[in-house]
N, C-alpha and C positions, 0 to 999 in steps of 0.2 A: 094290486091286488090284497097287498096286507095290509092295507091299513083298513080294512072294510069286513076283518075277517076276527070271532074269539076264536084262540087256539083251549082247546080242550084240554090236550092229551100231548104231549111230544115223547117220542124214543131217539134214543141213538141206531143210525143205522145197522148196527151188529141184533141192536135186541127187538129192533121189527125184525131183523132175518127169522131172528129165533123166532119167536110170536110167532109168523107167519110160517114158519118151516120152505123155506125158499134159501138157497145156495146163494142166487145174483139178483142185483136191480139192473135194472138197462137203463138209461137214458134214452133217451130218443127226439126226435124235431121230426112235426108233422109238413111237411114239404109243401104243402097248402098255405099252410096258415101261419109258420116261422117258429111255432110257438111251442114250449118241449114241453113232454111230459116223462113221468118214468113206469118202467112193465119189472111187475114182481108176480113169475107164475102165468098168470092167465086173466090179472086184472093191473089197472094202472093207475095213476094218482099224478096230479098235476105239479109242478117245478115253478119258486121264484124267480124273479129276471135274475137274481146273481146266481143261479146255474148257465142260464140261457149266454150271462155276457162274462161266462166262465169267474165268476168272485168268489165262487162257494167252496171252500175251505174249510168248514166242518161242519158237513152236512147232520142234518139232525128229517128225521120225518114224525108231522103233527096228523091230529087230527083236527082240523078246524071246522067249523060251522060259521056261512058265507052273512052274514046280517041285511043281506038285501032277496037273501030268496029262501032263508032261514038249510040250505043244503047243506049237508057234512060230506065231507072230503079229507082225503088224503095230498097231505102238502111237503116235497120237499123242498129245503132250504136252508136258512144258513143259522148257526146255529148262532140266540141272540134276536134277531129275527121275532116278531110279532108284540112287543112294547115288555121283554123282561129282558130285565139286567139280569145277567149272574153276574153274582159277587163273589161265590169260591165252587168248587166244585171236589166235593170229601171220596 
């Protein structure tokens, strides 16, 4: 999924929670499709495969745009996914 996405804005989980005024984010699995998603308040967002495989060690949330459909949505993913390498954190 991440290959056809344009990353518009990325923030830490703490920044996201503060910006959306939520105390917790829950990651859930749709038992019919097997796909994971995250829930904050009454809203939802998508999860990258690393969430499903347990490889998520440094989670961030990005606003992304699908190159195929033009849809804009939120994605919980591993920091560094999306084609940009972090060189330093200051």
